BAGUVO-905038 format. One line per 3 residues: their letters; for each residue x, y, z of C-alpha. Coordinates in Angstrom, 1 decimal. Layout:
N
a	X Y Z; ...
//
This chain:
445
mqv	-8.5 4.0 -4.0; -10.1 6.5 -1.6; -8.0 8.4 0.9
sie	-8.9 10.9 3.6; -6.7 12.4 6.3; -7.7 14.2 9.5
tta	-5.6 15.8 12.3; -6.1 14.1 15.6; -3.8 16.1 17.9
gle	-0.7 18.2 17.3; 1.5 16.5 14.6; -0.6 13.2 14.6
rrm	-2.6 12.4 11.6; -5.3 9.7 11.0; -5.5 8.4 7.4
kvq	-8.4 6.3 6.2; -7.7 4.2 3.1; -10.3 2.2 1.1
vpa	-9.0 -0.2 -1.5; -11.6 -1.5 -4.1; -12.5 -5.2 -3.6
erv	-11.8 -5.7 -7.3; -8.1 -4.9 -6.8; -7.8 -7.3 -3.9
eqe	-9.6 -10.2 -5.6; -7.7 -9.7 -8.9; -4.4 -9.8 -7.0
ieq	-5.4 -12.9 -5.2; -6.6 -14.7 -8.4; -3.4 -13.7 -10.3
rlr	-1.2 -15.1 -7.6; -3.2 -18.3 -7.3; -2.9 -18.8 -11.1
nlg	0.8 -18.2 -11.0; 1.1 -20.6 -8.1; -0.9 -23.3 -10.0
kna	1.6 -23.3 -12.8; 4.4 -24.7 -10.5; 2.5 -26.2 -7.6
kln	2.8 -29.9 -6.9; -0.2 -31.9 -5.6; -0.6 -35.6 -5.5
gfr	-2.8 -36.9 -8.3; -2.1 -34.0 -10.7; 0.6 -33.3 -13.2
pgk	2.5 -30.0 -12.7; 0.7 -27.1 -14.4; -2.5 -29.1 -14.8
ipf	-4.1 -28.6 -11.4; -7.7 -27.1 -11.8; -8.0 -23.5 -10.5
evv	-10.7 -24.4 -8.0; -8.4 -27.0 -6.5; -5.5 -24.5 -6.2
kkr	-7.9 -22.0 -4.7; -9.2 -24.5 -2.1; -5.7 -25.6 -1.2
fgs	-3.8 -22.3 -1.1; -6.6 -19.6 -1.1; -6.4 -18.7 2.6
evr	-2.6 -18.5 2.7; -2.4 -16.5 -0.5; -5.2 -14.1 0.7
qev	-3.2 -13.3 3.8; 0.0 -12.7 1.8; -1.8 -10.4 -0.6
ltd	-3.5 -8.4 2.2; -0.1 -7.9 3.9; 1.5 -6.7 0.7
llr	-1.5 -4.5 -0.1; -1.5 -2.8 3.3; 2.2 -1.9 2.8
dtc	1.9 -0.9 -0.8; -1.4 1.1 -0.7; -0.3 2.9 2.4
sea	2.8 4.1 0.6; 0.7 5.0 -2.5; -1.8 6.9 -0.3
laq	1.0 8.9 1.4; 2.5 9.8 -2.0; -1.0 10.7 -3.4
ekv	-1.6 13.1 -0.4; 2.0 14.4 -0.5; 2.5 13.5 3.1
npa	5.9 12.6 4.6; 5.4 10.7 7.9; 8.0 11.1 10.7
ggp	8.2 7.5 11.6; 6.4 4.4 10.3; 2.6 4.5 10.2
rid	0.6 2.3 12.6; -2.1 0.4 10.8; -5.2 -0.8 12.6
svn	-9.0 -1.1 12.2; -8.6 -3.4 9.2; -11.7 -4.6 7.4
nep	-10.7 -7.4 5.0; -13.9 -9.4 4.5; -13.8 -11.4 1.2
gkd	-15.7 -9.7 -1.5; -15.7 -6.3 0.3; -13.4 -3.3 0.0
ley	-10.2 -3.4 2.0; -10.4 -0.6 4.6; -7.9 0.4 7.3
iat	-6.7 3.3 9.4; -3.0 4.4 9.3; -1.9 6.7 12.2
fev	1.3 8.6 12.0; 3.0 11.9 12.8; 4.2 14.4 10.3
ype	7.2 16.7 10.4; 6.5 20.1 11.9; 6.4 23.1 9.6
iql	9.5 25.2 10.4; 9.3 29.0 10.1; 13.0 29.8 10.5
qgl	13.7 32.8 12.7; 16.9 34.6 13.7; 19.2 33.4 11.0
egi	21.0 36.7 10.5; 22.9 38.8 12.9; 23.5 36.2 15.6
ave	26.0 37.6 18.1; 29.1 35.3 18.3; 32.2 35.7 20.3
kpv	35.3 34.2 18.7; 38.0 33.2 21.1; 41.4 34.5 20.0
aei	44.6 33.1 21.6; 48.3 32.8 20.8; 50.4 29.7 21.4
tat	53.4 30.9 23.4; 56.6 29.1 24.1; 55.3 28.6 27.7
dvd	52.3 26.7 26.3; 54.6 24.5 24.2; 56.7 23.8 27.2
aml	53.7 22.8 29.2; 52.6 20.5 26.4; 56.0 18.9 26.2
enl	55.8 18.4 30.0; 52.5 16.7 29.5; 54.1 14.4 26.9
rhq	56.9 13.6 29.4; 54.2 12.5 31.9; 52.7 10.2 29.3
rar	56.1 8.5 28.8; 56.9 8.4 32.5; 58.1 5.2 34.3
wes	57.5 4.3 38.0; 60.3 3.6 40.4; 60.0 2.2 43.9
vtr	61.1 4.5 46.7; 61.6 4.0 50.4; 60.4 7.5 51.5
saq	56.9 8.3 52.5; 54.2 8.8 49.9; 53.5 12.3 48.5
rgd	51.4 13.9 45.8; 52.3 12.5 42.4; 53.3 9.1 43.7
rvq	51.7 5.8 42.8; 50.9 3.6 45.8; 50.0 -0.1 45.8
ldf	47.8 -0.9 48.8; 45.1 -3.0 50.4; 42.1 -1.3 51.9
dgr	39.0 -2.5 53.8; 36.3 0.1 54.5; 33.4 -0.2 56.9
vdg	30.4 1.9 57.8; 29.2 1.3 61.4; 31.3 -1.8 61.4
esf	29.7 -3.2 58.3; 31.4 -3.7 54.9; 29.8 -2.2 51.8
pgg	30.1 -2.7 48.0; 33.3 -1.4 46.6; 34.8 -0.8 50.0
kae	37.5 -3.5 49.8; 40.4 -4.1 47.5; 43.8 -5.8 47.5
ktl	47.0 -4.6 45.8; 45.2 -1.9 44.0; 47.2 1.0 42.5
vvl	46.3 4.6 43.1; 48.0 7.9 42.1; 48.0 10.7 44.7
geg	47.0 14.1 43.3; 45.1 13.0 40.2; 41.7 13.9 41.7
rll	40.3 10.4 41.5; 40.2 9.6 45.2; 38.1 10.9 48.1
kdf	39.9 13.9 49.7; 40.0 12.3 53.2; 41.2 9.0 51.8
aag	44.0 10.6 49.7; 45.2 12.8 52.6; 45.4 9.8 54.9
ieg	47.6 7.9 52.5; 50.1 10.7 52.1; 53.0 10.2 54.5
mra	52.7 6.4 54.5; 55.7 4.2 53.6; 55.9 0.6 52.1
gdq	54.9 -1.7 54.9; 52.9 0.9 56.9; 49.3 0.2 58.1
rdi	46.8 2.9 59.1; 43.1 3.5 59.8; 41.7 6.4 57.9
evr	38.4 8.2 58.7; 36.5 9.2 55.6; 33.3 11.2 55.1
fpe	31.4 10.3 51.9; 29.9 13.3 50.1; 26.1 13.6 50.1
dyq	26.0 13.2 46.3; 28.3 10.2 46.3; 27.5 7.7 43.5
gke	27.2 4.8 46.0; 23.8 5.7 47.5; 24.2 3.2 50.4
vag	27.2 5.1 51.8; 26.4 8.7 50.6; 26.8 11.2 53.4
kaa	28.1 8.6 55.9; 31.3 8.3 57.8; 33.6 5.3 57.1
rfh	36.8 3.8 58.6; 39.3 2.3 56.1; 42.1 0.0 57.3
vqv	44.9 0.6 54.8; 48.1 -1.4 54.3; 50.7 0.0 51.8
hrv	52.8 -2.5 49.9; 54.8 -0.2 47.6; 55.4 3.5 47.0
ear	56.6 4.5 43.5; 57.8 7.9 42.3; 57.2 9.1 38.7
vlp	60.4 9.3 36.7; 60.1 11.6 33.7; 62.2 11.0 30.6
eld	64.8 13.6 29.4; 63.9 15.8 26.5; 66.5 14.2 24.3
daf	66.7 12.5 20.9; 65.5 9.2 22.3; 62.4 10.9 23.7
ckt	61.7 12.6 20.3; 61.9 9.2 18.5; 59.1 7.8 20.7
fgv	56.9 10.4 19.0; 58.1 9.5 15.5; 60.7 12.3 15.2
aeg	63.7 10.4 14.0; 65.7 13.4 12.9; 65.8 17.1 14.0
gle	65.6 16.4 17.7; 63.8 18.6 20.1; 63.6 21.6 17.8
klr	61.6 19.5 15.2; 59.4 18.0 18.0; 58.6 21.5 19.2
rev	57.5 22.5 15.7; 55.3 19.4 15.3; 53.8 19.8 18.7
tgn	53.1 23.5 18.0; 51.4 22.5 14.7; 49.2 20.0 16.5
mqh	48.3 22.6 19.1; 47.3 25.0 16.3; 45.0 22.4 14.7
ema	43.4 21.5 18.0; 42.9 25.2 18.9; 41.4 25.9 15.5
dtv	38.9 23.0 16.0; 38.1 24.3 19.5; 37.5 27.8 18.3
rsr	35.1 26.6 15.6; 33.4 24.3 18.1; 32.8 27.2 20.5
mke	31.4 29.4 17.7; 29.3 26.6 16.3; 27.8 26.0 19.8
qvl	26.8 29.7 20.0; 25.0 29.9 16.7; 23.2 26.6 17.4
nal	22.1 27.7 20.8; 20.8 31.0 19.3; 18.8 28.9 16.7
lta	17.3 26.8 19.4; 16.2 29.8 21.3; 14.7 31.5 18.3
npi	13.0 28.4 16.9; 11.0 26.4 19.4; 9.6 23.3 17.6
tlp	7.0 20.7 18.5; 8.8 17.4 17.9; 7.4 14.2 16.5
kal	7.3 11.6 19.3; 8.6 9.0 16.8; 11.8 11.0 16.1
lde	12.4 11.8 19.8; 11.9 8.1 20.8; 14.3 7.0 18.1
eie	17.0 9.4 19.2; 16.6 8.5 22.8; 17.1 4.8 21.9
nlr	20.2 5.8 19.9; 21.7 7.6 22.9; 20.8 4.7 25.2
qda	22.6 2.2 22.9; 25.7 4.5 22.7; 25.8 4.8 26.5
lar	25.5 1.0 26.9; 28.3 0.5 24.3; 30.6 2.9 26.2
mgi	29.8 1.0 29.4; 30.8 -2.3 27.7; 27.3 -3.7 28.0
kgt	26.1 -5.8 25.1; 22.5 -6.6 24.3; 19.5 -4.9 26.0
kka	19.3 -6.6 29.4; 20.6 -3.5 31.1; 18.5 -1.1 29.2
vdl	16.0 -0.9 32.0; 18.7 0.7 34.1; 18.9 3.7 31.7
pne	15.4 5.2 31.6; 14.2 7.6 28.8; 14.4 10.6 31.0
ffr	18.2 10.3 31.2; 18.4 11.1 27.5; 15.3 13.1 26.7
eqa	16.9 16.6 26.9; 19.9 15.7 24.8; 17.7 13.8 22.3
arr	15.3 16.8 22.0; 18.3 19.1 21.3; 19.7 16.8 18.7
vtl	16.4 16.3 16.9; 15.5 20.0 17.0; 18.8 21.0 15.6
gli	18.6 18.3 13.0; 15.3 19.7 11.7; 16.5 23.3 11.8
ige	19.8 22.5 10.0; 17.9 20.4 7.5; 15.6 23.3 6.7
iit	18.6 25.6 6.2; 20.3 23.1 3.9; 17.1 22.9 1.8
rqq	16.4 26.7 1.7; 20.0 27.6 0.8; 20.2 24.7 -1.6
lrv	23.4 23.4 -0.2; 25.1 20.5 -1.9; 27.7 18.1 -0.4
dsk	31.2 19.5 -0.7; 33.4 16.6 -1.8; 36.5 18.2 -0.5
rve	35.1 18.4 3.0; 34.0 14.8 2.8; 37.5 13.8 1.8
qrl	39.1 15.8 4.6; 36.8 14.2 7.1; 37.6 10.7 5.8
erm	41.4 11.4 5.9; 41.2 12.6 9.5; 39.2 9.5 10.4
aed	41.8 7.3 8.7; 44.6 8.8 10.7; 43.4 7.0 13.8
ysn	44.2 3.6 12.2; 47.6 1.8 12.0; 47.3 1.8 8.2
pge	45.7 5.1 7.1; 45.8 4.3 3.4; 44.0 1.0 3.8
alr	41.6 2.5 6.3; 40.7 5.3 3.9; 39.9 2.8 1.1
slr	37.7 0.8 3.5; 35.9 3.9 4.7; 35.1 5.1 1.2
ana	33.7 1.7 0.3; 31.3 1.7 3.3; 28.0 3.2 2.2
gvm	26.9 3.8 5.8; 30.0 5.7 6.7; 29.8 7.8 3.5
rqv	26.2 8.8 4.2; 27.2 9.8 7.8; 30.3 11.8 6.7
egl	28.3 13.5 3.9; 25.7 14.5 6.4; 28.3 15.9 8.8
ale	29.9 17.8 5.8; 26.5 19.4 4.9; 26.0 20.4 8.6
dqa	29.4 22.1 8.5; 28.4 24.0 5.4; 25.2 25.1 7.0
vdw	27.1 26.3 10.1; 29.5 28.2 7.7; 26.5 29.9 6.2
lle	25.3 30.9 9.6; 28.7 32.2 10.7; 29.0 34.3 7.5
hav	25.7 36.0 8.4; 26.6 36.4 12.1; 28.0 39.4 14.0
vsd	31.4 38.1 15.2; 33.5 39.8 17.9; 36.9 38.7 19.1
ktt	37.4 37.7 22.7; 41.1 37.5 23.7; 42.0 34.5 25.9
sfg	44.9 32.2 26.5; 45.6 28.8 25.0; 45.4 27.1 28.4
elm	42.0 28.7 29.2; 40.6 28.0 25.7; 41.7 24.4 25.7
nfh	41.2 23.8 29.5; 44.8 22.6 29.4; 47.0 22.6 32.5
dqd	50.5 21.2 33.1; 50.1 17.9 35.0; 52.4 19.2 37.7
hdh	49.7 21.6 38.8; 48.0 20.7 42.1; 44.5 19.5 42.1
qhe	42.2 21.5 44.3; 39.8 18.7 45.1; 39.9 15.0 45.4
hgh	36.9 13.0 44.5; 35.7 9.6 43.2; 36.0 6.1 44.6
a	38.0 5.4 47.7
//
């Protein structure tokens, strides 16, 4: 088998393969003879059909099967022979498969870029350092109280923090518009999900009140047909409800699984969870810094095949989050939406992979087990979930890959120049007590 490879442009390679006619014809003859042993044709006993009859009856079909298999097999053999690892499946064309002549074809593919790693040592990293204070724990408990709140109807006028049931009918220049009308919908004032003018207009209304509210849509509003325009909403309020928070008593503690020990034990558990979350966030911030430094120091030309594959992965993830099944809506999510994120992921994957190879990192089974256990905690039966996760080969490959990535990041951090940066828990976690006022209202009316 003769093989030659030439560079066409960038990472693209053009491989010409020539398979001797003898190999092709021998494979066809062998398959026809095997087929003749079991074939059934009228007028002949099984296994007694003359070879020429078998060849005439099945020759064309068998030839096509052999050519298909040989294209696949010899392409793999040629890549191995030339020690080439394509980034994506080769495209085969220009096939010459005339009977009696050598099988010739062209395989076009991209190769992985050669990575000359730069800037691995001495990366400057700021490590956020914060203490969890009693005030932080109080704020978290207040947040938990809001999660367990109930709503109670009131006769007073609506104010921030209240939930309001209402009808609204919005019009621009007297014309209705998509999403501008709803009946008995529930909105919470002060959560930042409403247009500022709309939320301000509802404040002060009581159950049974009606009012027209003037609203100016922002220029960057997601509904393009009304962006930047003025609208008039007719609003009717059916009910105003105040949020009633539970007391911090034993009954409240039990709703979070604390059957004994009361508030003191709940505070300890909440503090422990906050410490775990803070540690994860600190590591995430430090990891982001070293990865950004690697990206800057190692610009890489990416194989189009890898980039396109990652774009499609991101698109499918986005469709799944939107609850869209199938591909009928894929046209609404063009490649450009995902290109930058996909390029970052692919580039970092190649860089991390190179670090893993150079440092000869091997999967740490303890890290894998820790990741599996944390994944299992999200299920109602963690023990059963853990067994199921371990038995899933796809999940195990993914988790092992993430564990290796963590080990590579650890190696980078060990060789980085780390400086502490004092901050607060609230700033680090972007956590604020839910009673804090929102500065801006936005979103759907």
